[in-house]
N, C-alpha and C positions, 0 to 999 in steps of 0.2 A: 497737602497738609496731613500729617499723621494724626491718628485718633487713638487715644489710650483707652483701654478698658481693663477691668479687673475680673478674672475668672476665679470664682470662689467655690471650693469643693469642701463640703462638710460630711465627714463620716460619723454616723451615729452607731455606736455599738450597744444594742439593746440587750442587756444581760438578763434582767429578770423583772417581774412585777410581784411585789410581796405585800402581804397584809395578814400578819399573824393572828390566829384565833377566829378568822372569818371563814365560814363555810358557804360556798356558792351553790346555786341551784344546779343539780346534775344534768339538767336537760339542755345540752348544747356546749360545744367547745368554745374556748376563749381566744381572741386575737386582739392585737394592738394595731390600730390604724394610725399612721403618721402623715401629717401634711406640713410641707415646708418648701419654700422657693417655688411655689406654684406647681409642686409635684406631690404625689402621694405614694405611700408604700404600706404594706401590711405584713405582719409577722405570720408565721405558721400558726395553725389552730392547735391548741393544747387542751387536755382534759381540764375541767373546771375545779382545780385543786391548787391552792396557794402553797408554796411559791410557784409562779409560772416561769420556768427557766427557758427563756428563748435563745439567748446567746446567738443573735443574728446581727449582721452589719448591713447598713444601708448608706449609700452615698447620694447626697443631694448637691446639685450644681446650679449655679446661676452666674450670668455675666452682667456686671455693672458697667455700663458705658459712660464715657466721659468723666471718669473719676480721676482727678489729678492730685487731690490733697487728702491727708490723713483724716481730717475732720469730716470730709464728705463720706468716706467709707464708714466711719463710726456712725454717722447720722443714718445712713442707709441700713446698716445692721439693726439699728434701733427701730426701723419701720417694717422690718421683715419679722414674720411670726412663725413659731412652731406650735402646732396644735395636734394633740393626740386624743384618741378615744379607746377605751377598753370596751370591747364589744363581745357579747355572748350570742353566738349564732345558733339558730334553731330553724332548720329547714331553709326556706328562702328569705327569712326575716332575721333581723338582728336587733338586740337590745343594748343600748349604751349604758354601761354600768358606772363609768366615771370618765372624766376628761381632764385635760391639762392644757394651758396656753401660756406662752411667754414670748418675749422677743428673742430673735436670734442672738443679739448682743448679750443678753442676760444668760442665755443658754451656754454660750461659749466661754463667757467670763463672768460667772455669777457673783453677785454680792450676797452675803448671808442675810442681809436685811430684807431681801426681796421675798415676798410671800410665795410659798410653794417651792422655793429652791433651798436645799439643805447643803451646807458647805461640807466638803470631804474630799478624799482622794479621788473618787468618782463623783459624778453629779447625780443626786437623787431628786426626782420630780414628784412632789406630793400632789396627787390628783384630787379633783373635786368630785365626790360621789354624787350620783343622781338618785332620784327617789327609788330607782329599781335596785340599787345596791343593798345587799342584805345586812351589811355590818355597820357598826358604829365608827370604827376606825377607817381612815381613808387609805386606799391602796397607794403604793409608792413604786415608781419606775426607777430602776437602777441602770444608769447608762454611763458611758464615757464618750468623749468626743475628740476628733482630730480634724484640723482645718488646714487646707493648703490654699494659699492665695498666689495667683500668677498674674503678672502684668503683661498684657500683650499690646503690641503697637501695629495698627493697620495703616499702611501708607501706600501711595501709588507704586512704590518699588517692591512692595511685598504683596503676595496673593492673600486674599481674605481666607482662603482655605488653609493657609500655613502661616499664621501670624508669628512674629518673633516673640519668644517667651524669654523674659528677662528676670533672672534671679528669683525663682520660686521660693516662697517662704512658708515653712511649716510651723504651725502654732498648735499647742496642745493645751487642753483645759484641765489635764490631770495633775493639778498642783494643790497644795494646801492654801487656805485663806487665813490670814493672821487675825483680823478683827473686823468688826462691823463697819468701821469708818474708813478702812483702808484695804481695798481688795487687791491682792497680788495678781489676780487674773487680769484686772483692768490695767494695772501698771505694766505688766508684761506685754499686753496687747499694744499699748501706746509705745513702749520702748522698742519692740520688735519692728513695728511698722515704721517708726521714725528712722531706724537704721536702714530699713528697706528703701525708703524714699531718698535718704542721703546718698546711698550707694548709686541710685539711678541718676541723681543730679550730678554726681562726680563724673560718671561715665558720659553724661551728656555734654559736660563742659570740656572734657579731655578731647584733644584733636587726635583722631584715629584714622588709619588707612582703611581702604575698603575691606581688606582681609580682617582687620581688627574688628570692624563692625559686624562682620559675619560671625566671628568668634563669640562676640558678646551675645548675639541672638541665639547662639547654641546653648548658652548657660542655662 
């Protein structure tokens, strides 16, 4: 019996951290720590002067097993979290200046009503300052995201090391949002994944030869 799983790849393009008018303590460089999909990453260390221009990309990957329906994937995205910390390093210690947390679903397809997420061409994450942060204004992370979702099928006729990849779908969050009650991000997410599943079901119902099946798996 074949087992379906979804391989999700999320690319985070960390462009900058800004906070106009705030002067940081000069003792120690600043880095941004990122935690998502049970993995972590860290930007390079920059001098403590806003804006912090990182311009670095990170890819986070996770495989969701036994996902057959659109609603299941939506639900799982809502249970996964992105957490970031703005850290000033001094010697072997580090001080957390601000942090940000949201679900992966809200990160990729944000609603302007969600606290901390600002609608725009790119996604801006408004951080929560700690007591160690010297300014009144909160720092903001400027990022863009890109997501690739691949469905793989493992069956007795396919090696687990080389699962069949069917119709990879690329989604991007770099779109405008029209209003608070109706998010274009969410609509596009539902629409694209619906088309994704419909295409798979069409191929499953169609009678194909052995060569046709191999061709589908190469797509």
